[in-house]
C-alpha positions, 0 to 999 in steps of 0.5 A, a space after each residue: 349922557 352915559 350915566 357914568 359921566 359926572 353929573 355935576 360936570 354934565 350940568 355945568 356943560 349943559 348950562 354953559 351951552 344954554 347960557 351961550 344961546 341966551 346971552 351970547 354977549 355975556 362974557 366972564 360969567 362962569 357957571 358954578 354949581 354949589 351944594 345947597 345948605 338945605 337939601 330941600 333945594 336940590 343937589 346943586 344950585 346955580 346963581 348965574 342969572 343973578 350975575 348976569 342981571 346987571 350986565 343984561 339989564 334984566 331981572 335975574 328970574 327972567 334970565 333964569 327962566 330963559 336959561 331953563 327953557 334953552 336947556 330943557 330938551 338937552 337936560 331931559 335927554 341926559 336922563 341925569 336930572 329931574 326937571 330943573 326948578 326956578 327958585 327965589 329971585 333967580 336961583 336954578 336948583 337941580 336934583 339928580 334922577 334916581 338913575 343918576 343917584 345909582 350911577 354915582 353910588 356905583 362910581 363911589 364904590 368903584 373908586 374904592 369905597 367899601 360901603 355906601 350909606 343909604 339915607 331914608 328921609 327922616 327915618 332914624 335907624 339907631 338912637 343916638 345917631 346925629 340928625 344929619 349923617 356924616 355921609 351927606 358930606 361925602 362927595 366926589 371932587 373934580 379930580 374924581 377923588 372922594 372928599 369929605 370923609 374926615 
C-alpha cells in the first residue's frame, strides 16, 4: 500500500477480499468499519463475523479467526496496520501503524488543515483542558473532507 491511500478504505478492501475467501456463499454482508468508543479497542472495529454467524451456522469468534488468518499476509504487506486483534465474541480491532499515522497527518495538512494536535497519552499539557481533546473527534470523511471540527 502506498501510505497515501486511505487506511480505512484499504482495510475495508482487504477484509472484503478475505471474507470472500472465507465465506464465498455469504452475500449481503458488508464490511463496515467503525471508530470504537474506547480508544483502547484500536482505531477501527469490525463486527462482520457477528453478522455472518447465523448465516454460516458457526460461532462469530471462529469466523473472525478464519478471517484474520486469511488476511494476515496482505495486511502485513500493506504496512498500514499493526496485527489485527480478535476481541470479545468476534470483533476485529485494528490499529494504525506509526507510519500510517504519519501519512494520515500529512494528508490532513495537505487537505488544508494548518495544524495537527499531537496526543501524548495521559499527559495533560495545560490545566483546564478537557480529558478528551476535541482533536480526537476529527477525521477524514469518505469524500476526503475533514469532519468533526465543529
